[in-house]
N, C-alpha and C positions, 0 to 999 in steps of 0.2 A: 867494948865499943871498937868496931874495925875502922881503921883509916885507910885500909888498902884501897888503891884505885882499881876499879873494874871498868872494862870496856864494853859497852852496849850499842846496839843499833835497833832503832825504832821506826815504825812507818808513820809518817805525817803527811796527809794530803797526797797520798801516792808515792812520796819519796822516803827513801831511807836516809834517817838522820842518825849520825854517830855522836855518842856522848861519853863521857867519863863520868863516873860516879864514886863517890867514897863517904864514909861515915853513914851509920845505921840509926842515929837519933840526933836529936837538936833541930832547931828550926832550918828549913830549906834555903839554900842560896843558889841561884843559877848564874854561871859565869859565862859572859860572852866575849869572844875575842874581836880582833880587828880585821882589816882587810888586806888586800895584796896577796900575800903568800901565808897568811896567818892560819891558826888552828888552835883549838882548846889547849892542847898540850904545850903549844909554844908559847902563849901569852901567860898561861895559868898553872903550867905543870909545877912550878916550884911552891905554890901556895895551896895546892888542893889538899894534900895530907895535912899540914897544919890547920887549915880550915875545918877538916873533918874531924878534928878532935872535939869540935864544940858545935858543928853544923852537919847537915846532910847536904852534901856538894854535888852539884850537877854543872859539868863544863860541857857546853854544846859546841859541836862543829856545825856552824850554820850551813844552810844548803849551798853547795857549790865550794865548801872548803873542807880541808882535812880529809877525813875518811867518809864524809857524807857524799850523797849523790851529787853529780854535776849535770843536771838535765840542760838541755838546748833551750833555755828560756830567756827571757828579759829579767835581770836582777834588779830590784829596786829596794829602796828602804821599807816601803810600805809592804812588800812582799816578805821581807825579813821579819817585819812586826807580826804579820799575820801567821806566818810559820812559827814564831815562837809562842804565840798563843796556842796554836795546835800541839806543840811540843808539850807545854805545860799540862794541857788536857790529856795527852797520850801517857804521861808519867804519873798522872794523878795529882797534880799540884793546884789546888784551888787559889793558893796565894804563896808568895816567896818573896825573898830579897832578890833584887838584880843588881849585878855588877857588870858593867861593860867598858871595854877599851876601844877607843876610836870609833869605828863603824859600829862596834857592838855597843857603846854608849849611846850613839844615836837610835839604835833599835831599842835598847832598854828604855831611853826617854820616850820615844814614841809609843811604846807599849804602855808605859805609865800613864801617859796622857789619855790613850784609848780606853784602858781598863784599870783605873786607879785603885780599885777595891782589890785587886789581885796582887798589888805590889806593897810589901811591908816596909821596906827600905829600899833605897836607890843609890848606887855609888856609880859615878861617871868618871872616867879617867881619860884624859885628853879626848874628850867626846866629840863626835861628830854631830851636827845639827845645831851649833850655837852660834853661827854666823853665816852670812851670805857671800862675803868677799873671797875671791879666790886668791890663794898665796902668791901665785906668779902671774896674776892676771890672765891676759889672752893666751899666754904660753900653756898655761894649764888647761884651758878650753880646747887648745889645738891638739894637745897630747891625748887629752880625753877622747876626742873625736877621731883620732887616727891610732886605733890599738896596735897597729904594726910595730910602733916604737916599744910598747911594753913586751910584745912578744919577743922581739929582738933582745931585749934587756933580759928576760927570763932565759931565753935561750943561752945567752953568754954565761950567766949565773950557774945554769945546770952543769956546764962544763968545768967548772972550777971552783973548788971549795974555798981556796983563798979569796977569789974575787967575791964569792958569796959572803964570806966572813967580812970583808972589807965594806960590802954593801950595807950592812947592819949600822955602820956609822952614820947613815942618813936618818935613823930611827933611834938610836941610842947615844946619848951624849958622852957617856964614859964607857969607852969600849972595854976597859979593865973589869968591869962587871960582868961581862959576857964569858960564859965559861965555854969550854971546847964542847961539852955536851950540848949546849944550846946551838952551838954552830952546827954540830952534827945532825941535830933534830931539824934545823932549818934547811941544811943541804938536802936531807932525805926528803923533806917536804916538796922541794923544788923539783924533785924526780918524778912525783906523782903525775900520772897522765891527767891533763886538763888544768894543772895547777895555773891559778890567775885568771881563768876563764870567766869565773863569776865577778871578780873584781873589774875586768875590763868591761863588762856589760853594765855593772852598776855604776862605774865612773862615767860611762858615756851617757847614761841615763841622768845622772845627778849633777853632772857639771854642764852648765848652760853659759851662753855669752853673758847673762847678767849675774851669774855667780851660782853657787851652790843651790840646788832645787829644795831641798829639805832644810827648813830653817824653823827651830822651835822657839826662838827667843821671845817672840811676842806672847807664847802661851805659858812661860816659866811662872808667871803668877797663878796659873791654874793648878800648880803641882802642890799638893798637900802632903805627900809622902814624905817622910824624913829623908833627906838627901845630902849627900857628901860628893864634892866636886873636887877632884884632884887634877891639876894641870902641870905641864912641864914648862918650867921657866925658858927653856932653850927650844921649845916646840916651835918649828918654822912652817909645818902643815896647817895646824890650827892654832896660830899664835894667842897666847893668854891676854897680851896687852893690845892686840889688834881688833879688828872689827869681828873676828870670829869667837869672841869670848863675851860672855855676860859680865855685867858689873857685879862687884861683891855686894852691892846694896839692892840685887834684884828683889823683888817683892815677895818671892817665896818664903812664907812665914815658917816652914819647918825644915828648910835646908841649911846645910853648913858646908863651908868650903875651906880648903887648907893647901899648903905647899908642900911638895914631896921632893924627895931627893931625885936627882936626874939619872934614873937608870932603865926606864921603861920604854914602852911603844912610843914613838916620836916624842918621848917624855924626856926632851932635853930640858925640868920640872919646877913648878911653882903652884901654891894652892889658893884658892879662894873659897870661902865658905858661906853658904846661906844659912842664917839663923832664923 
């Protein structure tokens, strides 16, 4: 069995989507990254080969991220959900396990609610879509509607590797877990033309005065797929104990949650399980 990671591009709905693939046997699993400047290799690079020992792994660069196309369109959660279905069709997967971080978690959950028969298992890590309240209230809304601030921030990070490294402290609780290879990969991603364009568009659409537009909490009881929810105890973007997290006794009969170590994407980490 080969666990070597291969790079591919495939056309979905007229757009070229890049993905990483490893493992030639075992059940399929599709990995979805987060937003801002994320990509498949940044969120999932360290786990693809170990997973490939027992699974056929696909790690997708969602539209507008990584090495996928960045068309001049409006980016929304619903669009990412639709394209995920197209990607599964294109690579020939009738069903799969989905694992998503942050934005990718919201996309995975949205797809599971739309096409439950195609999802064998679901893993949500610091997932978007689990609450309406904005972490910083009106300030979050203002920043989302004024993308110039994000452009300036990205511009500054592009110019300084040390500043780029320091910026990771906003999404990682223990900076000692960040290797120099990860910093290099993040800094390289910052140099890509159009970086963060998709995020700015998505955020402008998803952040409203009333809060986050896409909220799935009222539909969690409809999820029958075996589900694991992992959450950062120190996560300030989607806080576990705030309005942006489901209670541990949510009605999903097949889900389970748990607490993780504080190392990942705004995974400053704690776990709650649905049983």
